[in-house]
C-alpha positions as CSV (number, residue, x, y, z in Angstrom):
1,M,166.7,324.1,288.1
2,L,169.1,326.6,287.7
3,T,173.2,325.9,287.6
4,I,174.6,328.1,290.1
5,D,178.1,329.0,289.1
6,R,180.9,327.8,291.4
7,A,182.7,331.3,291.5
8,Y,178.6,332.1,293.1
9,F,180.3,330.3,296.7
10,E,183.0,333.1,296.2
11,L,180.9,336.7,296.4
12,T,181.1,338.1,299.4
13,G,178.7,340.4,299.4
14,G,175.3,339.6,300.2
15,L,173.4,341.9,298.0
16,E,175.5,341.2,295.2
17,R,174.5,336.8,295.8
18,W,171.2,338.4,296.0
19,L,172.1,340.3,292.5
20,Y,172.7,337.1,291.2
21,R,170.3,334.3,291.8
22,L,167.9,337.2,290.5
23,V,169.9,337.9,287.8
24,R,170.1,333.8,286.8
25,K,166.4,333.7,287.6
26,H,165.0,336.5,285.0
27,G,168.5,337.0,282.5
28,G,169.0,333.0,282.7
29,R,170.6,332.4,278.6
30,Q,169.1,335.0,277.1
31,D,170.7,336.5,274.6
32,G,168.7,340.2,275.0
33,G,169.0,339.8,278.9
34,W,167.4,341.3,280.8
35,S,166.7,345.2,283.0
36,F,165.2,345.7,286.0
37,D,165.0,349.7,287.3
38,L,167.3,350.5,290.3
39,V,163.2,351.5,292.6
40,H,161.7,348.4,291.4
41,L,165.3,346.7,292.3
42,H,165.2,348.3,295.7
43,A,161.7,347.4,296.7
44,K,162.3,344.3,294.4
45,S,164.9,343.4,297.3
46,G,163.2,343.9,300.8
47,I,167.0,345.9,301.9
48,L,165.6,348.4,304.5
49,S,168.4,351.5,303.1
50,P,167.1,354.3,301.4
51,L,167.3,353.9,297.7
52,K,170.3,356.3,297.4
53,H,172.5,353.4,299.0
54,F,171.4,350.6,297.5
55,A,172.1,352.1,294.1
56,Y,175.7,353.0,295.4
57,D,175.8,350.0,296.3
58,V,174.5,348.1,292.9
59,R,176.9,350.9,291.2
60,Q,180.0,349.6,293.1
61,I,179.1,345.8,292.4
62,V,178.6,346.9,288.7
63,Q,182.3,348.6,287.9
64,R,183.7,345.8,289.8
65,Q,182.2,343.2,287.3
66,T,181.7,340.8,290.3
67,L,178.6,338.1,289.3
68,P,179.6,334.8,287.8
69,G,178.5,335.2,283.7
70,Y,177.3,338.3,283.3
71,Q,177.3,341.8,282.3
72,L,176.1,344.5,284.1
73,V,175.4,347.2,282.8
74,L,174.0,350.8,284.4
75,T,171.7,353.1,281.5
76,R,169.1,355.9,281.9
77,D,165.9,355.9,281.0
78,P,165.0,358.9,278.6
79,D,162.1,359.7,281.9
80,G,165.4,359.6,284.0
81,T,164.8,356.6,285.6
82,E,168.4,353.8,285.7
83,R,168.3,351.0,285.5
84,L,169.9,347.8,285.7
85,N,170.6,346.1,282.3
86,F,172.0,342.1,282.2
87,A,172.8,339.8,280.0
88,P,174.8,336.6,279.8
89,T,178.4,337.3,279.4
90,P,179.7,336.2,275.6
91,V,181.3,332.6,275.3
92,D,183.7,331.6,272.3
93,P,181.8,328.7,270.5
94,L,184.6,326.0,270.9
95,T,185.0,326.3,274.0
96,A,180.8,325.5,274.3
97,R,181.6,323.5,272.2
98,L,184.8,321.7,274.0
99,R,182.5,322.2,277.4
100,R,179.5,320.0,275.5
101,R,181.6,317.4,275.2
102,G,183.4,317.6,278.8
103,L,187.1,317.8,277.4
104,I,187.0,321.7,279.5
105,P,185.1,321.9,282.6
106,N,181.8,323.5,282.8
107,S,182.2,326.7,285.4
108,E,178.0,326.0,286.1
109,D,178.1,322.4,287.0
110,N,176.3,321.9,290.2
111,L,178.5,321.3,293.0
């Protein structure tokens, strides 16, 4: 079972919420993160708007960096394919130890 960051409930856009759940499922806490090309991501989303509108919306989300706990970056492959890369936001080792000991709250605790 995956935990959801409390900040997830502050996301206002449906695409942002869907993207967070996808990133959480595929990227988890892997050091290297994960990536999807935007064409595949668009097909996976089931969104009916054209790819160019979907890509614009994803670019806005990347610019705002609204997904809690993850850093999003758009890149282009050598063949020109646009790719969304995501990786967990680095956590300070001291903060991580304090969270494990319960001395400060973990933002990803279940509600």
